[in-house]
MARLUM-351475 format. One line per field, with one value per residue (C-alpha): residue number from 1; x, y, z. Coordinates in nm, 2 decimals, padded with zeros to 4 digits, always signed. Example, Ala and Ser with C-alpha at 12.3 -4.5 7.8 and 13.67 -1.06 7.14 Angstrom:
REM MARLUM-351475
seq = c(1 / 2)
px = c(+01.23 / +01.37)
py = c(-00.45 / -00.11)
pz = c(+00.78 / +00.71)
***
This chain:
REM MARLUM-351475
seq = c(1 / 2 / 3 / 4 / 5 / 6 / 7 / 8 / 9 / 10 / 11 / 12 / 13 / 14 / 15 / 16 / 17 / 18 / 19 / 20 / 21 / 22 / 23 / 24 / 25 / 26 / 27 / 28 / 29 / 30 / 31 / 32 / 33 / 34 / 35 / 36 / 37 / 38 / 39 / 40 / 41 / 42 / 43 / 44 / 45 / 46 / 47 / 48 / 49 / 50 / 51 / 52 / 53 / 54 / 55 / 56 / 57 / 58 / 59 / 60 / 61 / 62 / 63 / 64 / 65 / 66 / 67 / 68 / 69 / 70 / 71 / 72 / 73 / 74 / 75 / 76 / 77 / 78 / 79 / 80 / 81 / 82 / 83 / 84 / 85 / 86 / 87 / 88 / 89 / 90 / 91 / 92 / 93 / 94 / 95 / 96 / 97 / 98 / 99 / 100 / 101 / 102 / 103 / 104 / 105 / 106 / 107 / 108 / 109 / 110 / 111 / 112 / 113 / 114 / 115 / 116 / 117 / 118 / 119 / 120 / 121 / 122 / 123 / 124 / 125 / 126 / 127 / 128 / 129 / 130 / 131 / 132 / 133 / 134 / 135 / 136 / 137 / 138 / 139 / 140 / 141 / 142 / 143 / 144 / 145 / 146 / 147 / 148 / 149 / 150 / 151 / 152 / 153 / 154 / 155 / 156 / 157 / 158 / 159 / 160 / 161 / 162 / 163 / 164 / 165 / 166 / 167 / 168 / 169 / 170 / 171 / 172 / 173 / 174 / 175 / 176 / 177 / 178 / 179 / 180 / 181 / 182 / 183 / 184 / 185 / 186 / 187 / 188 / 189 / 190 / 191 / 192 / 193 / 194 / 195 / 196 / 197 / 198 / 199 / 200 / 201 / 202 / 203 / 204 / 205 / 206 / 207 / 208 / 209 / 210 / 211 / 212 / 213 / 214 / 215 / 216 / 217 / 218 / 219 / 220 / 221 / 222 / 223 / 224 / 225 / 226 / 227 / 228 / 229 / 230 / 231 / 232 / 233 / 234 / 235 / 236 / 237 / 238 / 239 / 240 / 241 / 242 / 243 / 244 / 245 / 246 / 247 / 248 / 249 / 250 / 251 / 252 / 253 / 254 / 255 / 256 / 257 / 258 / 259 / 260 / 261 / 262 / 263 / 264 / 265 / 266 / 267 / 268 / 269 / 270 / 271 / 272 / 273 / 274 / 275 / 276 / 277 / 278 / 279 / 280 / 281 / 282 / 283 / 284 / 285 / 286 / 287 / 288 / 289 / 290 / 291 / 292 / 293 / 294 / 295 / 296 / 297 / 298 / 299 / 300 / 301 / 302 / 303 / 304 / 305 / 306 / 307 / 308 / 309 / 310 / 311 / 312 / 313 / 314 / 315 / 316 / 317 / 318 / 319 / 320 / 321 / 322 / 323 / 324 / 325 / 326 / 327 / 328 / 329 / 330 / 331 / 332 / 333 / 334 / 335 / 336 / 337 / 338 / 339 / 340 / 341 / 342 / 343 / 344 / 345 / 346 / 347 / 348 / 349 / 350 / 351 / 352 / 353 / 354 / 355 / 356 / 357 / 358 / 359 / 360 / 361 / 362 / 363 / 364 / 365 / 366 / 367 / 368 / 369 / 370 / 371)
px = c(+04.00 / +03.79 / +03.80 / +03.77 / +03.74 / +04.04 / +04.04 / +03.76 / +04.01 / +04.15 / +03.99 / +04.22 / +04.24 / +04.17 / +04.48 / +04.84 / +05.17 / +05.39 / +05.72 / +05.94 / +05.94 / +06.05 / +06.23 / +06.59 / +06.89 / +07.25 / +07.14 / +06.94 / +06.60 / +06.54 / +06.41 / +06.28 / +06.07 / +05.95 / +05.86 / +05.66 / +05.48 / +05.42 / +05.27 / +05.02 / +04.95 / +04.89 / +04.71 / +04.47 / +04.38 / +04.59 / +04.69 / +04.87 / +05.23 / +05.42 / +05.75 / +06.06 / +06.37 / +06.51 / +06.37 / +06.59 / +06.86 / +06.75 / +06.68 / +06.33 / +06.28 / +06.52 / +06.37 / +06.02 / +06.08 / +06.24 / +05.94 / +05.64 / +05.81 / +05.64 / +05.31 / +05.09 / +05.15 / +04.77 / +04.69 / +04.85 / +04.93 / +05.25 / +05.38 / +05.68 / +05.81 / +06.06 / +06.37 / +06.30 / +06.59 / +06.83 / +06.63 / +06.94 / +06.77 / +06.52 / +06.69 / +06.74 / +06.35 / +06.33 / +06.69 / +06.53 / +06.21 / +06.40 / +06.65 / +06.32 / +06.14 / +06.48 / +06.49 / +06.12 / +06.16 / +05.81 / +05.75 / +05.53 / +05.40 / +05.02 / +05.11 / +05.43 / +05.46 / +05.68 / +05.81 / +05.80 / +05.73 / +05.79 / +05.77 / +06.18 / +06.13 / +05.85 / +06.01 / +06.32 / +06.15 / +05.86 / +06.20 / +06.34 / +06.00 / +05.81 / +05.51 / +05.63 / +05.81 / +05.46 / +05.29 / +05.60 / +05.62 / +05.25 / +05.25 / +05.54 / +05.32 / +05.61 / +05.29 / +04.95 / +04.89 / +05.08 / +05.06 / +05.28 / +05.34 / +05.36 / +05.51 / +05.48 / +05.26 / +04.90 / +05.01 / +05.22 / +05.02 / +04.72 / +04.99 / +05.10 / +04.73 / +04.61 / +04.86 / +04.82 / +04.54 / +04.69 / +04.52 / +04.57 / +04.80 / +04.95 / +04.89 / +04.98 / +04.66 / +04.54 / +04.29 / +04.58 / +04.76 / +04.48 / +04.57 / +04.91 / +05.09 / +04.83 / +04.56 / +04.18 / +04.16 / +04.41 / +04.21 / +03.89 / +04.07 / +04.16 / +03.84 / +03.66 / +03.86 / +03.79 / +04.14 / +04.15 / +04.35 / +04.59 / +04.70 / +05.03 / +05.07 / +04.71 / +04.89 / +05.09 / +05.43 / +05.27 / +05.20 / +04.83 / +04.84 / +05.01 / +04.79 / +04.73 / +04.50 / +04.23 / +04.23 / +04.19 / +03.91 / +03.74 / +03.75 / +03.67 / +03.32 / +03.18 / +03.35 / +03.51 / +03.70 / +03.80 / +04.21 / +04.34 / +04.50 / +04.11 / +04.01 / +04.27 / +04.19 / +03.87 / +03.87 / +04.06 / +03.81 / +03.53 / +03.69 / +03.50 / +03.77 / +04.03 / +04.09 / +04.40 / +04.55 / +04.92 / +05.07 / +05.41 / +05.41 / +05.73 / +05.64 / +05.42 / +05.19 / +05.12 / +05.05 / +04.79 / +04.61 / +04.60 / +04.45 / +04.18 / +04.05 / +04.06 / +03.84 / +03.53 / +03.61 / +03.36 / +03.37 / +03.28 / +02.92 / +02.84 / +02.88 / +03.21 / +03.31 / +03.23 / +03.44 / +03.75 / +03.72 / +03.70 / +04.02 / +04.22 / +04.15 / +04.29 / +04.56 / +04.67 / +04.58 / +04.88 / +05.12 / +05.37 / +05.56 / +05.39 / +05.64 / +05.57 / +05.93 / +05.99 / +06.32 / +06.37 / +06.52 / +06.86 / +07.12 / +07.24 / +07.57 / +07.61 / +07.45 / +07.11 / +06.83 / +06.57 / +06.26 / +06.37 / +06.45 / +06.05 / +05.92 / +06.05 / +05.92 / +05.55 / +05.51 / +05.68 / +05.42 / +05.13 / +05.12 / +05.23 / +05.57 / +05.86 / +06.05 / +06.02 / +06.09 / +06.39 / +06.50 / +06.42 / +06.60 / +06.92 / +06.94 / +06.80 / +07.00 / +07.38 / +07.56 / +07.57 / +07.23 / +07.06 / +06.89 / +07.10 / +07.39 / +07.17 / +07.40 / +07.05 / +07.23 / +06.88 / +07.01 / +06.67 / +06.43 / +06.40 / +06.38 / +06.10 / +05.80 / +05.58 / +05.80 / +05.85 / +06.08 / +06.34 / +06.58 / +06.33 / +06.18 / +06.47 / +06.53 / +06.20 / +06.31 / +06.61 / +06.47 / +06.21 / +06.45 / +06.72 / +06.57)
py = c(-01.14 / -00.92 / -00.55 / -00.30 / +00.11 / +00.29 / +00.60 / +00.72 / +00.64 / +00.36 / -00.03 / -00.27 / -00.59 / -00.59 / -00.86 / -00.63 / -00.80 / -00.73 / -00.73 / -00.78 / -01.12 / -01.27 / -01.64 / -01.63 / -01.84 / -01.74 / -01.43 / -01.30 / -01.32 / -01.65 / -01.46 / -01.77 / -01.91 / -01.55 / -01.49 / -01.78 / -01.62 / -01.30 / -01.48 / -01.66 / -01.35 / -01.15 / -01.41 / -01.44 / -01.11 / -00.94 / -00.59 / -00.40 / -00.43 / -00.28 / -00.25 / -00.04 / +00.15 / -00.07 / -00.42 / -00.69 / -00.46 / -00.26 / -00.56 / -00.57 / -00.26 / -00.33 / -00.73 / -00.56 / -00.34 / -00.55 / -00.80 / -00.55 / -00.43 / -00.68 / -00.58 / -00.31 / -00.03 / +00.00 / -00.30 / -00.32 / -00.03 / +00.04 / +00.19 / +00.23 / +00.43 / +00.68 / +00.63 / +00.91 / +00.81 / +00.91 / +01.24 / +01.52 / +01.81 / +01.92 / +01.78 / +01.47 / +01.41 / +01.41 / +01.28 / +00.92 / +00.94 / +00.96 / +00.70 / +00.46 / +00.58 / +00.44 / +00.12 / +00.03 / +00.18 / +00.31 / +00.72 / +00.76 / +00.56 / +00.50 / +00.54 / +00.67 / +00.66 / +00.82 / +00.49 / +00.40 / +00.74 / +00.81 / +01.09 / +01.16 / +01.10 / +01.33 / +01.62 / +01.58 / +01.59 / +01.86 / +02.04 / +01.96 / +02.08 / +01.74 / +01.90 / +02.12 / +01.83 / +01.59 / +01.89 / +01.95 / +01.58 / +01.55 / +01.87 / +01.68 / +01.36 / +01.17 / +01.04 / +01.04 / +00.96 / +01.02 / +00.87 / +00.69 / +00.39 / +00.46 / +00.24 / +00.46 / +00.59 / +00.73 / +01.07 / +01.13 / +00.97 / +01.24 / +01.51 / +01.37 / +01.28 / +01.60 / +01.81 / +01.72 / +01.60 / +01.26 / +01.00 / +00.72 / +00.58 / +00.20 / +00.08 / -00.22 / -00.40 / -00.74 / -00.90 / -00.92 / -00.56 / -00.37 / -00.19 / -00.14 / +00.16 / +00.39 / +00.10 / +00.12 / +00.47 / +00.56 / +00.39 / +00.54 / +00.88 / +00.82 / +00.69 / +00.97 / +01.20 / +01.01 / +00.89 / +00.49 / +00.28 / +00.02 / -00.28 / -00.43 / -00.74 / -00.87 / -01.21 / -01.05 / -01.17 / -01.55 / -01.59 / -01.59 / -01.91 / -02.15 / -02.16 / -02.42 / -02.71 / -02.61 / -02.23 / -02.39 / -02.67 / -02.32 / -02.18 / -02.49 / -02.56 / -02.25 / -02.32 / -02.62 / -02.56 / -02.21 / -02.18 / -01.95 / -01.71 / -01.68 / -01.62 / -01.34 / -01.19 / -01.17 / -01.00 / -00.71 / -00.69 / -00.64 / -00.28 / -00.12 / +00.17 / -00.08 / -00.05 / -00.25 / -00.52 / -00.61 / -00.98 / -01.07 / -01.38 / -01.59 / -01.93 / -02.03 / -02.19 / -01.91 / -01.75 / -01.94 / -01.99 / -01.63 / -01.57 / -01.84 / -01.66 / -01.30 / -01.44 / -01.44 / -01.27 / -01.16 / -00.97 / -01.15 / -01.17 / -01.10 / -01.43 / -01.50 / -01.16 / -01.31 / -01.63 / -01.41 / -01.22 / -01.55 / -01.66 / -01.34 / -01.43 / -01.79 / -01.66 / -01.41 / -01.68 / -01.86 / -01.63 / -01.84 / -01.54 / -01.25 / -01.00 / -00.68 / -00.58 / -00.32 / -00.42 / -00.36 / -00.69 / -00.53 / -00.50 / -00.91 / -00.96 / -01.20 / -00.97 / -01.19 / -00.99 / -01.14 / -00.94 / -00.99 / -01.40 / -01.39 / -01.18 / -01.49 / -01.73 / -01.56 / -01.51 / -01.84 / -02.04 / -01.81 / -01.86 / -02.20 / -02.14 / -02.27 / -02.27 / -01.89 / -01.87 / -02.09 / -01.82 / -01.54 / -01.68 / -01.77 / -01.44 / -01.18 / -01.26 / -01.24 / -01.51 / -01.39 / -01.25 / -01.58 / -01.75 / -02.08 / -01.82 / -01.79 / -01.87 / -01.84 / -01.53 / -01.44 / -01.06 / -01.00 / -01.16 / -00.87 / -00.58 / -00.76 / -00.61 / -00.88 / -01.12 / -01.40 / -01.65 / -01.54 / -01.79 / -02.10 / -01.93 / -01.86 / -02.26 / -02.30 / -02.09 / -02.28 / -02.60 / -02.48 / -02.38 / -02.61 / -02.95)
pz = c(-01.61 / -01.43 / -01.52 / -01.29 / -01.43 / -01.27 / -01.46 / -01.70 / -01.96 / -01.83 / -01.76 / -01.65 / -01.52 / -01.11 / -01.08 / -01.17 / -01.19 / -00.92 / -01.09 / -00.78 / -00.72 / -01.07 / -01.02 / -01.02 / -01.19 / -01.05 / -00.87 / -01.20 / -01.33 / -01.47 / -01.82 / -01.98 / -01.69 / -01.63 / -01.96 / -01.98 / -01.66 / -01.83 / -02.14 / -01.95 / -01.76 / -02.09 / -02.26 / -01.97 / -01.98 / -01.75 / -01.85 / -01.61 / -01.51 / -01.22 / -01.13 / -00.99 / -01.06 / -00.71 / -00.80 / -00.86 / -00.85 / -01.12 / -01.36 / -01.35 / -01.54 / -01.78 / -01.83 / -01.85 / -02.11 / -02.33 / -02.29 / -02.35 / -02.66 / -02.85 / -02.73 / -02.86 / -02.62 / -02.63 / -02.45 / -02.17 / -01.87 / -01.70 / -01.40 / -01.22 / -00.89 / -00.88 / -00.56 / -00.37 / -00.17 / -00.43 / -00.52 / -00.39 / -00.57 / -00.83 / -01.16 / -01.00 / -01.05 / -01.42 / -01.49 / -01.30 / -01.47 / -01.80 / -01.73 / -01.64 / -01.97 / -02.17 / -01.93 / -02.03 / -02.36 / -02.33 / -02.43 / -02.12 / -01.78 / -01.71 / -01.40 / -01.19 / -00.82 / -00.57 / -00.41 / -00.04 / +00.13 / +00.49 / +00.70 / +00.64 / +00.27 / +00.23 / +00.36 / +00.15 / -00.20 / -00.10 / -00.03 / -00.36 / -00.52 / -00.61 / -00.73 / -00.97 / -01.09 / -01.16 / -01.32 / -01.56 / -01.63 / -01.67 / -01.94 / -02.11 / -02.16 / -01.96 / -01.69 / -01.68 / -01.36 / -01.04 / -00.70 / -00.42 / -00.23 / +00.13 / +00.42 / +00.78 / +01.03 / +01.02 / +01.08 / +00.77 / +00.54 / +00.65 / +00.59 / +00.23 / +00.10 / +00.20 / +00.03 / -00.34 / -00.58 / -00.64 / -00.90 / -00.70 / -00.37 / -00.34 / +00.05 / +00.19 / +00.27 / +00.39 / +00.65 / +00.90 / +00.86 / +00.79 / +01.15 / +01.08 / +00.89 / +00.76 / +00.85 / +00.80 / +00.90 / +00.56 / +00.33 / +00.45 / +00.41 / +00.02 / -00.08 / +00.10 / -00.09 / -00.44 / -00.44 / -00.61 / -00.41 / -00.53 / -00.29 / -00.24 / +00.02 / -00.05 / +00.08 / +00.34 / +00.15 / +00.09 / +00.49 / +00.41 / +00.15 / +00.42 / +00.67 / +00.94 / +00.89 / +01.14 / +00.99 / +00.65 / +00.80 / +00.91 / +00.57 / +00.39 / +00.60 / +00.38 / +00.06 / +00.06 / -00.27 / -00.21 / -00.17 / +00.10 / -00.14 / -00.29 / +00.04 / +00.08 / -00.27 / -00.23 / +00.13 / -00.06 / -00.32 / -00.10 / -00.01 / -00.27 / -00.32 / -00.42 / -00.80 / -00.87 / -00.62 / -00.74 / -00.70 / -00.69 / -00.84 / -00.82 / -01.04 / -01.31 / -01.10 / -00.88 / -01.20 / -01.33 / -00.97 / -00.97 / -01.31 / -01.25 / -00.89 / -01.07 / -01.37 / -01.15 / -00.81 / -00.63 / -00.30 / +00.04 / +00.13 / +00.50 / +00.60 / +00.46 / +00.58 / +00.93 / +00.85 / +00.77 / +01.11 / +01.28 / +01.09 / +01.23 / +01.59 / +01.52 / +01.35 / +01.66 / +01.89 / +01.74 / +01.86 / +02.10 / +02.24 / +02.40 / +02.34 / +02.24 / +02.11 / +02.38 / +02.37 / +02.76 / +02.78 / +02.59 / +02.55 / +02.61 / +02.75 / +02.46 / +02.18 / +02.10 / +01.91 / +02.15 / +02.07 / +01.67 / +01.74 / +01.90 / +01.65 / +01.36 / +01.57 / +01.62 / +01.24 / +01.15 / +01.37 / +01.31 / +00.93 / +00.94 / +00.72 / +00.87 / +00.59 / +00.54 / +00.95 / +00.90 / +00.64 / +00.83 / +01.13 / +00.92 / +00.71 / +00.95 / +01.22 / +01.28 / +01.41 / +01.75 / +01.75 / +01.76 / +02.00 / +02.06 / +02.23 / +02.53 / +02.82 / +03.11 / +03.32 / +03.33 / +03.32 / +03.10 / +03.36 / +03.56 / +03.27 / +03.11 / +03.19 / +03.03 / +03.33 / +03.00 / +03.08 / +02.84 / +02.84 / +02.86 / +02.52 / +02.33 / +02.40 / +02.24 / +01.96 / +01.92 / +01.89 / +01.67 / +01.41 / +01.45 / +01.50)
***
C-alpha cells in the first residue's frame, strides 16, 4: 500500500477508509461483513480510518471504536468530525469531542475535523470561539491535528482557510467536479499556504465507475486493463498537494479493488491527463436536457419539480447509472413532484429562458425511469 508523509511524524497510507457507507442489514451496519472489509484493508496496509459523528446515524463511530480496539493504537491513524451544526455554545465543543472519544474508545484523535463547513455554520462557530477550543483540545492532548471539511462556494472557503493555521483540509475533488464548490482555486490556495489537502468523493459517489462503453473504450486505447476507478484515483493522485484520498467503500469487492489500485498507484502522465480531459468532455456531452436549474419554470400548477427531474435524468444518463437514477427519482422526489404528473398545460414553456420543450422532455424522463 502506497504511503504518504502527511505530517513530519505521520506516514499514512494514501488510501483512507471512509466509514460512511458500510453495508447494512435491517437498517444497521452489517458488522460481520464490515469487519471483513476492515480486516482486509488493514491487513493490506491501509492504516487510516475516517468517520464522523453523524455517519450511520451515530453507529459508525461506535462500531469503528469496537473494531479498532483490537489493534495497536500506534499502528493506525484515526479521524472523525465535530457536528458543528449542533454547537449552540462554547461548552458544546468539548462535550461532543469527549463523547466521540468515548464512542471510539481512544484517548486522542490523530486528526479532528470541523464537519461540512459553509458560511452560515462558520459564522456560528466563530462566534462561539472555535479557535480557543482547538487550541485547548490540542493542549490537553485530545487532538493532534485539526482541519475542516467543506461544502460551499469559493468566497467562504477563502475566509475560512485564511482565518487560522489549519493542519489540513478535506475537499470534494474529482475530475468532473474540480470547478464546483471551492474548486481548483481552493485547492491552489491550500497548496500555496502549505495546507495538505485530503480528498473526499474521488469517484463522485461511485458515478465515475459506471461509465458508458464508448467512454471506457477511449480509456482502454491507452491502458487496456485499467478500470474507470483506477483512472479517477490516479487523476486525484496527480495533484501533488493531495496527501490522503478517502474512499467510502461499501463492499468487500470494492475494498479488494481499491487496495490493489493503491498498491502501486502512480500519477497520470501527460498523455493520460489529456485522455481524462477528453473523457470529461465526453461525459458532459451526454447531458440530455440543457436545463440550467434557474427554476423560472416554477411553480408548476400540479407541483412537478421540473429542474430536479431533469437533474436526476442528466446525472443518471451522463454516468451510465440508471439504477442510481431510479433510486434518486423515487427517493428524492415526492410523488406529486415526479415527471409523470405533467398535464401538458404549457404554462412552463413561456417561462423557460432556454425555450426547452418541457412537457415533451418530462415524457422522456418518465419513459426513462418507468420503462
